[in-house]
C-alpha positions as CSV (number, residue, x, y, z in Angstrom):
1,M,3.4,16.8,7.2
2,P,-0.1,15.2,7.7
3,K,-0.6,12.4,10.1
4,L,-1.0,8.9,8.7
5,P,-4.6,7.9,8.8
6,V,-5.7,4.6,10.5
7,I,-6.8,2.4,7.6
8,S,-7.3,-1.2,6.8
9,G,-5.1,-3.3,4.5
10,H,-8.0,-3.4,2.0
11,E,-8.2,0.4,1.9
12,A,-4.4,0.6,1.4
13,V,-4.6,-1.8,-1.5
14,K,-7.4,0.3,-3.2
15,A,-5.1,3.3,-2.9
16,F,-2.2,1.5,-4.5
17,I,-4.3,0.3,-7.3
18,K,-5.0,3.9,-8.3
19,I,-1.3,4.4,-9.1
20,G,-0.8,1.3,-11.1
21,Y,-0.4,-1.6,-8.7
22,Q,-2.4,-4.8,-9.3
23,P,-3.0,-7.7,-6.9
24,D,-0.6,-10.5,-7.9
25,H,-1.5,-13.1,-5.3
26,Q,-2.3,-13.6,-1.6
27,T,-0.3,-15.6,0.9
28,G,-2.2,-16.1,4.1
29,S,-3.2,-12.6,5.3
30,H,-0.7,-10.8,3.1
31,I,-1.7,-9.3,-0.3
32,I,1.2,-9.1,-2.8
33,L,0.8,-6.2,-5.3
34,R,2.9,-5.8,-8.4
35,H,3.3,-2.6,-10.5
36,I,2.2,-3.0,-14.1
37,N,5.2,-1.0,-15.5
38,P,8.9,-1.8,-15.2
39,P,10.7,-2.2,-12.8
40,H,7.6,-4.1,-11.5
41,R,7.9,-3.1,-7.9
42,R,6.3,-5.5,-5.5
43,L,4.5,-4.5,-2.3
44,T,3.3,-6.7,0.5
45,V,0.3,-5.4,2.4
46,P,-1.1,-7.2,5.4
47,N,-4.8,-7.6,5.1
48,H,-5.6,-6.5,8.7
49,K,-8.4,-4.4,10.0
50,E,-5.9,-1.7,11.1
51,L,-2.4,-1.3,9.8
52,N,0.3,-0.4,12.2
53,K,1.6,3.1,11.4
54,K,5.2,2.0,11.1
55,T,4.2,-0.8,8.7
56,L,2.1,1.6,6.6
57,K,4.9,4.2,6.5
58,K,7.4,1.5,5.2
59,I,5.0,0.3,2.5
60,I,4.4,3.9,1.4
61,N,8.2,4.4,1.1
62,Q,8.6,1.2,-0.8
63,A,6.0,2.4,-3.3
64,G,8.1,5.6,-3.8
65,L,5.4,7.9,-2.4
66,T,5.3,10.5,0.3
67,V,2.7,10.5,3.0
68,V,1.0,13.5,1.4
69,E,0.8,11.7,-1.9
70,F,-0.6,8.6,-0.3
71,V,-3.2,10.5,1.7
72,S,-4.4,12.2,-1.5
73,L,-5.1,8.7,-3.0
74,L,-7.5,7.8,-0.2
């Protein structure tokens, strides 16, 4: 299993956009993404310079991806 890269919240958002998520709104420093197809999953991505590895791993799992699939989107 590849290691999680150190990325920013903005870079994570760009990766999730590639698989069908769109920015819905932003509350403070958190960007809310919504999938364009049902069941319209929602992700909350902190817009920080560096995402904590545990936080990033949980967001990847919520999106239904593996770490390998996510890294290939970057």
